[in-house]
C-alpha positions in Angstrom: 97.6 10.4 31.0 96.0 9.6 27.6 96.7 7.0 25.4 96.1 6.4 21.9 97.0 4.7 18.8 98.7 6.0 15.6 97.9 4.2 12.4 99.1 4.8 9.3 98.5 3.2 5.7 101.7 1.5 5.0 101.1 -0.8 1.9 98.6 -1.3 -0.5 97.8 -4.3 -2.6 95.5 -3.0 -5.3 93.0 0.1 -5.3 91.1 0.9 -2.1 87.8 3.4 -2.4 88.4 4.5 1.1 92.2 4.6 1.8 95.6 5.6 -0.1 99.1 5.2 1.0 100.1 7.6 3.5 96.7 8.1 5.1 97.0 8.9 9.2 94.5 8.4 11.8 94.8 8.3 15.5 92.3 6.1 17.4 91.1 6.7 21.3 88.2 6.1 23.1 86.8 8.6 21.0 87.6 8.2 17.1 87.8 10.4 14.2 86.0 10.3 11.0 87.7 8.7 7.9 88.6 5.7 8.8 86.8 3.0 7.2 84.5 0.2 9.1 86.1 -2.7 8.0 89.7 -1.3 8.7 88.5 -0.1 12.1 86.8 -3.4 13.0 90.2 -5.4 12.0 92.3 -3.0 14.2 89.6 -2.6 17.2 91.5 -5.2 19.5 95.1 -4.7 18.7 94.3 -0.7 19.3 92.3 -1.6 22.9 95.2 -3.7 23.3 98.0 -0.9 22.6 95.8 2.1 24.5 95.4 -0.6 27.6 99.2 -1.7 27.7 101.8 -0.5 29.8 104.3 1.5 27.7 107.2 -0.5 29.3 105.6 -3.9 27.6 104.9 -2.5 24.2 108.0 -2.5 21.6 107.7 -1.5 18.5 104.9 -1.2 16.1 102.0 -3.9 15.0 100.8 -4.1 11.4 97.4 -5.5 10.7 95.7 -5.7 7.3 92.1 -5.4 6.4 89.6 -7.9 5.3 89.7 -7.3 1.7 93.4 -7.5 1.8 94.1 -4.9 0.4 95.2 -2.0 2.9 98.3 -3.1 5.5 98.7 -0.4 8.5 100.9 0.3 11.1 99.6 1.0 14.8 101.7 2.9 17.0 101.0 3.4 20.9 100.7 7.1 21.5 101.1 8.7 24.9 100.2 12.3 26.3 100.6 13.5 29.6 
């Protein structure tokens, strides 16, 4: 079983040079290029929690805002068999 975290930009409180509304990423033990390091740093502890948590204990999603206060993303646990 492989657990990853789906990340989607849900709100923008201004203009960001790196991300736009609707951007989607998948974070796992190896992550794809395209997510800025500030946002990655902000979501990292939550993504690690979602990747290690039992799916029975996770309900819904988590929302995290980047340190600049501009980009707000939704994190959702994703499990593939």
